[in-house]
A tleap script that builds the chain and sets N, CA, C and O, in Angstrom:
source leaprc.protein.ff14SB
mol = sequence {
  NMET ARG ILE GLY GLU LEU SER GLU ARG THR
  GLY THR PRO ARG ARG LEU LEU ARG TYR TYR
  GLU GLU GLN GLY LEU ILE LEU PRO ASP ARG
  CYS ALA ASN GLY TYR ARG ALA TYR ASP GLU
  ARG LEU VAL ASP ARG VAL LEU GLN ILE ARG
  GLY LEU LEU ASP ALA GLY LEU PRO THR ARG
  ILE ILE LYS GLN ILE LEU PRO CYS LEU ASP
  LYS PRO ARG ARG ILE HIE PHE SER ASP ALA
  THR PRO GLU MET ILE THR THR LEU LYS ASP
  GLU ARG ASP ARG MET THR ARG ARG ILE ASP
  CYS LEU THR ARG ASN ARG ASP ALA ILE ALA
  GLU TYR LEU ASP ALA VAL LEU ASP ASN HIE
  THR THR CSER
}
set mol.1.N position { -10.292 26.067 144.535 }
set mol.1.CA position { -11.106 24.495 144.582 }
set mol.1.C position { -12.531 25.088 145.214 }
set mol.1.O position { -12.650 26.256 145.587 }
set mol.2.N position { -13.011 24.638 145.241 }
set mol.2.CA position { -14.956 25.201 145.480 }
set mol.2.C position { -14.719 23.957 146.599 }
set mol.2.O position { -13.807 23.193 146.918 }
set mol.3.N position { -16.199 24.254 147.019 }
set mol.3.CA position { -15.943 23.734 148.598 }
set mol.3.C position { -16.881 22.023 148.256 }
set mol.3.O position { -17.256 21.384 149.239 }
set mol.4.N position { -17.044 21.694 147.402 }
set mol.4.CA position { -18.003 20.223 146.566 }
set mol.4.C position { -16.490 19.711 146.628 }
set mol.4.O position { -16.222 18.833 147.447 }
set mol.5.N position { -15.202 20.371 145.558 }
set mol.5.CA position { -13.643 19.882 145.279 }
set mol.5.C position { -13.390 18.920 146.925 }
set mol.5.O position { -12.978 17.785 147.166 }
set mol.6.N position { -13.864 20.029 147.764 }
set mol.6.CA position { -13.235 20.013 148.811 }
set mol.6.C position { -13.530 18.494 149.353 }
set mol.6.O position { -12.929 17.434 149.527 }
set mol.7.N position { -14.934 19.105 149.520 }
set mol.7.CA position { -15.457 17.977 150.320 }
set mol.7.C position { -15.069 16.783 149.564 }
set mol.7.O position { -14.327 15.957 150.096 }
set mol.8.N position { -15.466 16.634 148.480 }
set mol.8.CA position { -14.703 15.262 147.661 }
set mol.8.C position { -13.815 13.936 147.202 }
set mol.8.O position { -13.798 12.806 146.714 }
set mol.9.N position { -12.883 15.376 147.948 }
set mol.9.CA position { -11.349 14.990 148.308 }
set mol.9.C position { -10.391 14.909 148.797 }
set mol.9.O position { -9.187 14.947 148.544 }
set mol.10.N position { -11.387 14.723 149.973 }
set mol.10.CA position { -10.748 14.799 151.851 }
set mol.10.C position { -12.267 14.059 152.126 }
set mol.10.O position { -12.171 13.122 152.919 }
set mol.11.N position { -13.390 14.262 151.712 }
set mol.11.CA position { -14.219 12.320 152.241 }
set mol.11.C position { -14.866 13.669 153.162 }
set mol.11.O position { -15.654 13.156 153.957 }
set mol.12.N position { -14.853 14.629 153.294 }
set mol.12.CA position { -14.609 14.989 154.438 }
set mol.12.C position { -16.455 15.799 153.403 }
set mol.12.O position { -16.523 16.151 152.226 }
set mol.13.N position { -17.906 15.820 154.763 }
set mol.13.CA position { -18.788 16.736 154.372 }
set mol.13.C position { -18.824 18.020 154.506 }
set mol.13.O position { -18.604 18.685 155.518 }
set mol.14.N position { -19.193 18.457 153.152 }
set mol.14.CA position { -20.030 19.918 153.083 }
set mol.14.C position { -20.075 20.966 154.386 }
set mol.14.O position { -19.386 21.975 154.535 }
set mol.15.N position { -21.093 20.425 155.286 }
set mol.15.CA position { -21.379 20.420 156.662 }
set mol.15.C position { -20.301 20.566 157.453 }
set mol.15.O position { -20.340 21.596 158.126 }
set mol.16.N position { -18.964 19.613 157.663 }
set mol.16.CA position { -18.193 19.394 158.249 }
set mol.16.C position { -17.452 20.771 157.563 }
set mol.16.O position { -17.808 21.690 158.301 }
set mol.17.N position { -17.062 21.023 157.081 }
set mol.17.CA position { -15.924 21.734 156.025 }
set mol.17.C position { -16.506 22.827 156.819 }
set mol.17.O position { -16.144 22.900 157.994 }
set mol.18.N position { -17.296 23.633 156.399 }
set mol.18.CA position { -18.284 24.802 157.166 }
set mol.18.C position { -18.418 24.913 158.222 }
set mol.18.O position { -18.089 26.037 158.603 }
set mol.19.N position { -18.875 24.072 159.219 }
set mol.19.CA position { -18.455 23.733 160.897 }
set mol.19.C position { -16.508 24.117 161.252 }
set mol.19.O position { -16.286 24.804 162.249 }
set mol.20.N position { -15.502 23.724 160.556 }
set mol.20.CA position { -14.617 23.649 160.993 }
set mol.20.C position { -13.920 25.027 160.173 }
set mol.20.O position { -12.703 25.106 160.337 }
set mol.21.N position { -14.483 26.009 159.399 }
set mol.21.CA position { -14.278 27.056 158.770 }
set mol.21.C position { -15.468 27.781 160.017 }
set mol.21.O position { -16.234 27.902 159.061 }
set mol.22.N position { -15.959 28.121 160.739 }
set mol.22.CA position { -16.771 28.482 161.852 }
set mol.22.C position { -15.633 28.361 163.336 }
set mol.22.O position { -15.731 29.181 164.248 }
set mol.23.N position { -14.582 27.208 163.368 }
set mol.23.CA position { -14.586 27.348 164.762 }
set mol.23.C position { -13.406 27.486 163.939 }
set mol.23.O position { -12.856 26.390 163.824 }
set mol.24.N position { -12.489 28.899 162.996 }
set mol.24.CA position { -11.756 28.799 163.161 }
set mol.24.C position { -10.583 27.820 162.018 }
set mol.24.O position { -9.438 28.096 161.661 }
set mol.25.N position { -11.230 26.949 161.776 }
set mol.25.CA position { -10.297 25.155 161.578 }
set mol.25.C position { -9.701 25.735 160.528 }
set mol.25.O position { -8.480 25.794 160.378 }
set mol.26.N position { -10.599 26.218 159.708 }
set mol.26.CA position { -9.954 26.561 158.446 }
set mol.26.C position { -10.318 28.208 157.760 }
set mol.26.O position { -11.182 28.953 158.224 }
set mol.27.N position { -9.526 28.495 156.693 }
set mol.27.CA position { -9.985 29.975 156.324 }
set mol.27.C position { -10.403 30.429 154.829 }
set mol.27.O position { -10.589 31.576 154.423 }
set mol.28.N position { -10.479 29.450 154.264 }
set mol.28.CA position { -10.763 30.220 152.830 }
set mol.28.C position { -11.180 31.249 152.793 }
set mol.28.O position { -11.426 31.872 153.826 }
set mol.29.N position { -11.446 31.879 151.237 }
set mol.29.CA position { -11.271 32.651 150.556 }
set mol.29.C position { -11.944 32.873 150.244 }
set mol.29.O position { -12.592 31.885 149.896 }
set mol.30.N position { -12.703 34.299 149.940 }
set mol.30.CA position { -14.089 34.221 149.166 }
set mol.30.C position { -14.063 35.005 148.312 }
set mol.30.O position { -13.250 35.921 148.441 }
set mol.31.N position { -14.941 34.975 147.079 }
set mol.31.CA position { -14.481 35.133 145.483 }
set mol.31.C position { -16.141 36.316 145.853 }
set mol.31.O position { -17.151 36.288 146.556 }
set mol.32.N position { -15.673 36.943 145.135 }
set mol.32.CA position { -16.302 38.250 144.952 }
set mol.32.C position { -18.122 38.076 145.141 }
set mol.32.O position { -18.943 38.933 145.470 }
set mol.33.N position { -18.351 36.387 144.729 }
set mol.33.CA position { -19.680 36.535 145.006 }
set mol.33.C position { -19.899 35.889 145.874 }
set mol.33.O position { -20.822 35.076 145.831 }
set mol.34.N position { -19.066 36.053 147.015 }
set mol.34.CA position { -18.992 35.614 148.388 }
set mol.34.C position { -18.128 33.625 148.487 }
set mol.34.O position { -17.507 33.107 149.415 }
set mol.35.N position { -18.660 32.816 146.505 }
set mol.35.CA position { -18.698 31.816 146.992 }
set mol.35.C position { -16.860 31.394 147.514 }
set mol.35.O position { -15.766 31.700 147.038 }
set mol.36.N position { -17.272 30.612 148.631 }
set mol.36.CA position { -15.650 29.826 149.814 }
set mol.36.C position { -14.749 29.894 147.922 }
set mol.36.O position { -15.209 29.935 146.781 }
set mol.37.N position { -13.568 29.877 148.403 }
set mol.37.CA position { -12.734 29.059 147.520 }
set mol.37.C position { -11.543 28.531 148.879 }
set mol.37.O position { -11.330 28.936 150.022 }
set mol.38.N position { -11.025 27.540 148.095 }
set mol.38.CA position { -10.371 26.492 149.115 }
set mol.38.C position { -9.145 26.569 148.338 }
set mol.38.O position { -9.170 26.064 147.216 }
set mol.39.N position { -7.803 27.260 148.856 }
set mol.39.CA position { -7.156 26.512 148.420 }
set mol.39.C position { -6.617 25.091 148.736 }
set mol.39.O position { -7.284 24.333 149.440 }
set mol.40.N position { -5.333 24.696 148.186 }
set mol.40.CA position { -4.555 23.177 147.577 }
set mol.40.C position { -4.635 22.883 148.874 }
set mol.40.O position { -5.364 22.119 149.506 }
set mol.41.N position { -3.753 23.621 149.179 }
set mol.41.CA position { -2.809 23.000 151.223 }
set mol.41.C position { -3.475 23.037 152.216 }
set mol.41.O position { -2.999 22.910 153.344 }
set mol.42.N position { -5.546 23.343 151.787 }
set mol.42.CA position { -6.794 23.014 152.462 }
set mol.42.C position { -6.752 21.626 152.581 }
set mol.42.O position { -6.776 21.207 153.738 }
set mol.43.N position { -6.672 20.458 151.301 }
set mol.43.CA position { -6.440 18.853 151.042 }
set mol.43.C position { -6.178 18.822 152.831 }
set mol.43.O position { -7.047 18.606 153.676 }
set mol.44.N position { -4.878 19.077 153.046 }
set mol.44.CA position { -3.767 18.697 153.610 }
set mol.44.C position { -4.245 18.674 154.360 }
set mol.44.O position { -4.783 17.615 154.684 }
set mol.45.N position { -4.441 20.405 155.545 }
set mol.45.CA position { -5.242 20.072 156.656 }
set mol.45.C position { -6.557 20.250 156.843 }
set mol.45.O position { -6.946 21.063 157.681 }
set mol.46.N position { -7.355 19.578 156.151 }
set mol.46.CA position { -8.679 19.066 156.552 }
set mol.46.C position { -8.060 17.205 156.771 }
set mol.46.O position { -8.006 16.502 157.780 }
set mol.47.N position { -7.906 17.092 156.179 }
set mol.47.CA position { -7.192 15.288 156.606 }
set mol.47.C position { -6.963 15.847 157.669 }
set mol.47.O position { -7.812 16.221 158.479 }
set mol.48.N position { -5.204 16.003 157.800 }
set mol.48.CA position { -5.136 15.897 160.070 }
set mol.48.C position { -6.060 16.962 161.025 }
set mol.48.O position { -5.967 17.041 162.250 }
set mol.49.N position { -7.106 17.877 160.042 }
set mol.49.CA position { -8.413 17.645 161.263 }
set mol.49.C position { -9.051 16.725 161.449 }
set mol.49.O position { -9.704 16.536 162.475 }
set mol.50.N position { -8.958 15.649 160.073 }
set mol.50.CA position { -9.997 14.818 160.963 }
set mol.50.C position { -9.504 13.734 161.400 }
set mol.50.O position { -10.272 13.042 162.067 }
set mol.51.N position { -8.377 13.328 161.228 }
set mol.51.CA position { -7.295 12.326 161.922 }
set mol.51.C position { -7.013 12.966 163.533 }
set mol.51.O position { -6.452 12.185 164.300 }
set mol.52.N position { -7.315 14.122 163.987 }
set mol.52.CA position { -7.190 14.293 164.980 }
set mol.52.C position { -8.071 15.017 165.646 }
set mol.52.O position { -7.742 15.947 166.383 }
set mol.53.N position { -9.760 14.495 165.355 }
set mol.53.CA position { -10.890 14.562 165.494 }
set mol.53.C position { -11.619 13.052 165.943 }
set mol.53.O position { -12.572 12.762 166.665 }
set mol.54.N position { -10.625 12.246 165.100 }
set mol.54.CA position { -11.141 10.979 164.606 }
set mol.54.C position { -10.303 10.047 166.001 }
set mol.54.O position { -10.816 8.992 166.376 }
set mol.55.N position { -8.502 10.772 166.935 }
set mol.55.CA position { -7.908 10.419 167.674 }
set mol.55.C position { -8.908 10.870 169.195 }
set mol.55.O position { -9.001 10.043 170.102 }
set mol.56.N position { -9.568 12.195 169.299 }
set mol.56.CA position { -10.276 11.976 170.340 }
set mol.56.C position { -9.800 13.796 170.232 }
set mol.56.O position { -9.894 14.162 171.404 }
set mol.57.N position { -9.448 14.769 169.563 }
set mol.57.CA position { -8.647 15.511 170.432 }
set mol.57.C position { -10.753 16.793 170.090 }
set mol.57.O position { -11.759 16.815 169.382 }
set mol.58.N position { -9.966 17.630 171.436 }
set mol.58.CA position { -11.728 19.241 170.185 }
set mol.58.C position { -10.745 19.627 169.947 }
set mol.58.O position { -9.560 19.620 170.279 }
set mol.59.N position { -11.766 20.169 168.955 }
set mol.59.CA position { -11.153 21.734 167.787 }
set mol.59.C position { -11.148 22.558 168.548 }
set mol.59.O position { -10.752 23.638 168.108 }
set mol.60.N position { -11.491 22.528 169.785 }
set mol.60.CA position { -10.542 23.915 170.240 }
set mol.60.C position { -9.514 23.803 170.866 }
set mol.60.O position { -9.128 24.788 171.495 }
set mol.61.N position { -8.658 22.447 170.901 }
set mol.61.CA position { -7.615 22.113 171.177 }
set mol.61.C position { -6.735 22.100 169.672 }
set mol.61.O position { -5.666 22.520 169.230 }
set mol.62.N position { -7.949 21.320 169.207 }
set mol.62.CA position { -6.381 21.031 167.593 }
set mol.62.C position { -6.330 22.813 166.962 }
set mol.62.O position { -5.294 23.192 166.417 }
set mol.63.N position { -7.452 23.721 167.101 }
set mol.63.CA position { -7.083 25.227 166.046 }
set mol.63.C position { -6.044 25.311 167.287 }
set mol.63.O position { -4.982 24.912 166.810 }
set mol.64.N position { -5.858 25.604 168.511 }
set mol.64.CA position { -4.231 25.491 168.827 }
set mol.64.C position { -2.927 24.709 168.371 }
set mol.64.O position { -1.940 25.406 168.133 }
set mol.65.N position { -2.893 24.271 168.325 }
set mol.65.CA position { -1.992 22.999 168.175 }
set mol.65.C position { -2.020 22.990 166.440 }
set mol.65.O position { -0.872 23.249 166.079 }
set mol.66.N position { -2.900 22.789 165.266 }
set mol.66.CA position { -2.911 23.884 163.548 }
set mol.66.C position { -1.583 24.042 163.913 }
set mol.66.O position { -0.717 23.170 163.852 }
set mol.67.N position { -1.438 25.320 164.338 }
set mol.67.CA position { 0.342 25.988 164.051 }
set mol.67.C position { 2.222 25.280 163.994 }
set mol.67.O position { 3.315 25.758 163.688 }
set mol.68.N position { 1.702 23.884 164.498 }
set mol.68.CA position { 2.420 23.152 164.947 }
set mol.68.C position { 2.281 21.870 163.762 }
set mol.68.O position { 2.627 20.692 163.671 }
set mol.69.N position { 1.860 22.457 163.283 }
set mol.69.CA position { 1.753 21.813 161.497 }
set mol.69.C position { 2.359 21.831 160.520 }
set mol.69.O position { 2.889 21.157 159.637 }
set mol.70.N position { 2.165 22.751 160.873 }
set mol.70.CA position { 3.287 24.063 159.437 }
set mol.70.C position { 4.407 24.313 159.750 }
set mol.70.O position { 4.939 24.351 160.860 }
set mol.71.N position { 4.734 24.467 158.894 }
set mol.71.CA position { 5.773 25.007 158.049 }
set mol.71.C position { 6.969 25.836 158.507 }
set mol.71.O position { 7.337 25.029 159.362 }
set mol.72.N position { 7.854 26.819 158.599 }
set mol.72.CA position { 8.412 25.709 160.095 }
set mol.72.C position { 7.808 26.311 161.511 }
set mol.72.O position { 6.922 27.085 161.873 }
set mol.73.N position { 8.648 25.629 161.982 }
set mol.73.CA position { 8.095 25.773 163.092 }
set mol.73.C position { 8.803 26.253 164.147 }
set mol.73.O position { 9.509 25.577 164.895 }
set mol.74.N position { 8.525 27.959 164.229 }
set mol.74.CA position { 9.240 28.040 164.614 }
set mol.74.C position { 7.600 29.248 165.558 }
set mol.74.O position { 7.036 30.274 165.179 }
set mol.75.N position { 7.490 28.690 166.356 }
set mol.75.CA position { 5.632 29.257 166.950 }
set mol.75.C position { 6.079 29.666 168.577 }
set mol.75.O position { 6.800 29.017 169.335 }
set mol.76.N position { 5.488 30.783 168.787 }
set mol.76.CA position { 5.323 31.066 170.639 }
set mol.76.C position { 4.055 29.757 171.433 }
set mol.76.O position { 2.848 29.582 171.266 }
set mol.77.N position { 4.388 29.537 171.709 }
set mol.77.CA position { 2.946 28.762 172.780 }
set mol.77.C position { 2.778 29.169 173.937 }
set mol.77.O position { 2.667 28.369 174.866 }
set mol.78.N position { 2.734 30.260 174.084 }
set mol.78.CA position { 1.934 31.028 175.055 }
set mol.78.C position { 0.956 30.636 175.831 }
set mol.78.O position { 1.071 30.373 177.028 }
set mol.79.N position { -0.190 30.573 175.081 }
set mol.79.CA position { -1.669 29.863 175.192 }
set mol.79.C position { -2.077 28.758 175.591 }
set mol.79.O position { -3.238 28.415 175.813 }
set mol.80.N position { -0.693 27.910 175.739 }
set mol.80.CA position { -1.039 26.475 176.268 }
set mol.80.C position { -1.263 26.211 177.175 }
set mol.80.O position { -0.481 26.791 177.928 }
set mol.81.N position { -1.983 25.567 177.748 }
set mol.81.CA position { -2.808 26.275 179.471 }
set mol.81.C position { -2.150 24.894 179.839 }
set mol.81.O position { -1.352 24.284 179.129 }
set mol.82.N position { -2.706 24.437 181.291 }
set mol.82.CA position { -2.090 23.001 182.094 }
set mol.82.C position { -3.630 22.191 181.540 }
set mol.82.O position { -3.996 21.553 182.527 }
set mol.83.N position { -4.128 22.080 180.980 }
set mol.83.CA position { -5.543 22.284 180.528 }
set mol.83.C position { -5.206 20.610 179.608 }
set mol.83.O position { -5.404 19.400 179.718 }
set mol.84.N position { -4.583 21.626 178.714 }
set mol.84.CA position { -4.526 21.307 177.058 }
set mol.84.C position { -3.106 20.516 177.126 }
set mol.84.O position { -2.873 19.568 176.375 }
set mol.85.N position { -2.675 20.737 177.577 }
set mol.85.CA position { -1.052 20.259 178.384 }
set mol.85.C position { -1.230 18.660 178.575 }
set mol.85.O position { -0.710 17.743 177.939 }
set mol.86.N position { -2.043 18.634 179.549 }
set mol.86.CA position { -2.771 16.998 180.308 }
set mol.86.C position { -3.364 16.574 179.098 }
set mol.86.O position { -3.113 15.386 178.895 }
set mol.87.N position { -3.989 17.047 178.299 }
set mol.87.CA position { -4.949 16.740 177.601 }
set mol.87.C position { -4.626 16.172 176.287 }
set mol.87.O position { -5.299 15.523 175.486 }
set mol.88.N position { -3.340 16.618 176.282 }
set mol.88.CA position { -2.092 16.221 174.492 }
set mol.88.C position { -0.811 15.363 175.684 }
set mol.88.O position { 0.337 15.098 175.328 }
set mol.89.N position { -1.149 15.181 176.519 }
set mol.89.CA position { -0.220 13.280 177.319 }
set mol.89.C position { -1.451 12.566 177.050 }
set mol.89.O position { -1.440 11.531 176.383 }
set mol.90.N position { -2.661 13.132 177.600 }
set mol.90.CA position { -3.203 11.673 178.257 }
set mol.90.C position { -3.491 11.859 176.526 }
set mol.90.O position { -2.495 11.321 176.042 }
set mol.91.N position { -4.369 12.361 175.349 }
set mol.91.CA position { -4.154 11.524 174.111 }
set mol.91.C position { -3.055 11.332 173.605 }
set mol.91.O position { -3.037 10.217 173.084 }
set mol.92.N position { -1.703 12.104 173.447 }
set mol.92.CA position { -0.806 11.280 172.728 }
set mol.92.C position { -1.290 9.806 173.737 }
set mol.92.O position { -2.321 9.231 173.388 }
set mol.93.N position { -0.555 9.289 174.887 }
set mol.93.CA position { -0.587 8.520 175.609 }
set mol.93.C position { -1.689 6.675 175.203 }
set mol.93.O position { -1.466 5.483 175.411 }
set mol.94.N position { -2.802 7.461 174.582 }
set mol.94.CA position { -3.888 6.698 174.553 }
set mol.94.C position { -3.912 6.356 172.807 }
set mol.94.O position { -4.468 5.346 172.377 }
set mol.95.N position { -3.249 7.320 171.940 }
set mol.95.CA position { -3.094 7.318 170.521 }
set mol.95.C position { -1.447 5.792 170.682 }
set mol.95.O position { -1.528 4.829 169.919 }
set mol.96.N position { -0.401 5.860 171.537 }
set mol.96.CA position { 0.684 5.659 171.502 }
set mol.96.C position { -0.259 3.467 171.866 }
set mol.96.O position { -0.136 2.350 171.365 }
set mol.97.N position { -1.094 4.146 173.033 }
set mol.97.CA position { -1.623 2.048 173.288 }
set mol.97.C position { -2.998 1.796 171.891 }
set mol.97.O position { -3.682 0.843 171.519 }
set mol.98.N position { -2.944 2.316 171.746 }
set mol.98.CA position { -3.448 2.548 170.169 }
set mol.98.C position { -3.700 1.902 168.563 }
set mol.98.O position { -4.568 1.545 167.767 }
set mol.99.N position { -1.651 2.119 168.849 }
set mol.99.CA position { -0.777 2.058 167.537 }
set mol.99.C position { 0.048 0.880 168.102 }
set mol.99.O position { 0.924 0.347 167.420 }
set mol.100.N position { -0.185 0.563 169.106 }
set mol.100.CA position { 0.568 -0.347 169.775 }
set mol.100.C position { -0.398 -2.055 169.503 }
set mol.100.O position { -0.040 -3.186 169.175 }
set mol.101.N position { -1.328 -1.607 169.748 }
set mol.101.CA position { -2.582 -2.749 169.744 }
set mol.101.C position { -2.247 -2.698 168.486 }
set mol.101.O position { -1.389 -3.568 168.339 }
set mol.102.N position { -2.513 -1.964 167.114 }
set mol.102.CA position { -3.141 -2.135 166.179 }
set mol.102.C position { -2.034 -3.202 165.443 }
set mol.102.O position { -2.305 -4.106 164.654 }
set mol.103.N position { -0.402 -2.710 166.075 }
set mol.103.CA position { 0.407 -3.257 165.380 }
set mol.103.C position { 0.688 -5.040 165.516 }
set mol.103.O position { 1.184 -5.824 164.707 }
set mol.104.N position { 0.105 -5.263 166.977 }
set mol.104.CA position { -0.177 -6.209 167.452 }
set mol.104.C position { -1.018 -7.719 166.785 }
set mol.104.O position { -0.822 -8.934 166.803 }
set mol.105.N position { -2.031 -6.757 166.227 }
set mol.105.CA position { -2.973 -6.822 165.115 }
set mol.105.C position { -2.585 -7.318 164.087 }
set mol.105.O position { -2.705 -8.456 163.632 }
set mol.106.N position { -2.052 -6.322 163.679 }
set mol.106.CA position { -1.098 -6.638 162.087 }
set mol.106.C position { -0.069 -7.527 161.722 }
set mol.106.O position { 0.122 -8.252 160.745 }
set mol.107.N position { 0.819 -7.171 163.231 }
set mol.107.CA position { 1.478 -8.744 162.879 }
set mol.107.C position { 1.129 -9.847 163.170 }
set mol.107.O position { 1.967 -10.689 162.847 }
set mol.108.N position { -0.445 -10.552 164.022 }
set mol.108.CA position { -1.184 -11.431 163.951 }
set mol.108.C position { -1.750 -11.625 162.541 }
set mol.108.O position { -1.398 -12.455 161.704 }
set mol.109.N position { -2.616 -10.770 162.460 }
set mol.109.CA position { -2.898 -11.592 160.216 }
set mol.109.C position { -1.534 -11.653 159.582 }
set mol.109.O position { -1.300 -12.441 158.666 }
set mol.110.N position { -0.806 -10.983 159.972 }
set mol.110.CA position { 0.455 -11.518 158.647 }
set mol.110.C position { 0.779 -12.731 158.573 }
set mol.110.O position { 0.888 -13.477 157.600 }
set mol.111.N position { 1.096 -13.066 160.862 }
set mol.111.CA position { 1.673 -14.228 160.327 }
set mol.111.C position { 0.262 -14.993 160.084 }
set mol.111.O position { 0.380 -15.784 159.148 }
set mol.112.N position { -1.025 -14.989 160.647 }
set mol.112.CA position { -2.293 -16.254 159.865 }
set mol.112.C position { -1.866 -16.338 158.708 }
set mol.112.O position { -1.316 -17.393 158.392 }
set mol.113.N position { -1.994 -15.191 157.662 }
set mol.113.CA position { -1.791 -15.270 155.971 }
set mol.113.C position { -0.726 -15.672 155.613 }
set mol.113.O position { -0.617 -16.337 154.583 }
set mol.114.N position { 0.528 -15.291 156.552 }
set mol.114.CA position { 1.880 -15.851 155.772 }
set mol.114.C position { 1.439 -17.999 155.942 }
set mol.114.O position { 1.363 -18.741 154.963 }
set mol.115.N position { 1.261 -18.401 157.259 }
set mol.115.CA position { 0.618 -19.438 157.243 }
set mol.115.C position { 0.263 -19.493 155.998 }
set mol.115.O position { 1.077 -19.530 155.076 }
set mol.116.N position { -1.125 -19.505 155.838 }
set mol.116.CA position { -3.081 -19.692 155.696 }
set mol.116.C position { -2.099 -19.383 153.410 }
set mol.116.O position { -2.794 -19.945 152.564 }
set mol.117.N position { -0.951 -18.725 152.875 }
set mol.117.CA position { -0.933 -18.931 152.313 }
set mol.117.C position { 0.521 -19.911 151.650 }
set mol.117.O position { 0.515 -20.697 150.703 }
set mol.118.N position { 1.738 -19.486 152.593 }
set mol.118.CA position { 2.051 -21.383 152.967 }
set mol.118.C position { 1.841 -22.084 152.585 }
set mol.118.O position { 2.382 -22.697 151.665 }
set mol.119.N position { 0.442 -22.374 153.490 }
set mol.119.CA position { -0.597 -23.774 153.231 }
set mol.119.C position { -1.000 -24.289 152.453 }
set mol.119.O position { -1.008 -25.492 152.193 }
set mol.120.N position { -1.744 -22.718 151.533 }
set mol.120.CA position { -2.334 -22.955 149.971 }
set mol.120.C position { -1.474 -23.785 148.850 }
set mol.120.O position { -1.696 -24.737 148.101 }
set mol.121.N position { -0.283 -22.843 149.161 }
set mol.121.CA position { 0.828 -22.990 147.751 }
set mol.121.C position { 1.257 -24.191 147.597 }
set mol.121.O position { 1.318 -24.711 146.482 }
set mol.122.N position { 1.841 -25.181 149.389 }
set mol.122.CA position { 1.887 -26.766 149.239 }
set mol.122.C position { 0.593 -27.677 149.156 }
set mol.122.O position { 0.587 -28.895 148.978 }
set mol.123.N position { -0.244 -27.041 149.280 }
set mol.123.CA position { -1.138 -27.673 149.302 }
set mol.123.C position { -1.379 -28.216 147.317 }
set mol.123.O position { -2.315 -28.945 146.986 }
savepdb mol mol.pdb
quit
């Protein structure tokens, strides 16, 4: 697929897709005319990258953990620095706190909706 289709399917601006390529996060093929050709699997990869960026991870760390997102998971991790490990632990803990908060908020909204809908149907 061309860059425009990948952009549309992932909701990612073309400019960012080119940046991901510059950073080595995605590797499109090149056609004879020089156009980029994106494999179908890159749709999921771009969505994973966006999720990791939204979680606050820098692209240099994302590049290192991307192999973990592929199958099979038999990978040698000789380049995991103490800084990277600390960053990943901190991000994991921050995500856990955020998930817990979102879960509480979702449960509160669900409880409120149940009460409103129950009151609405009995009126």
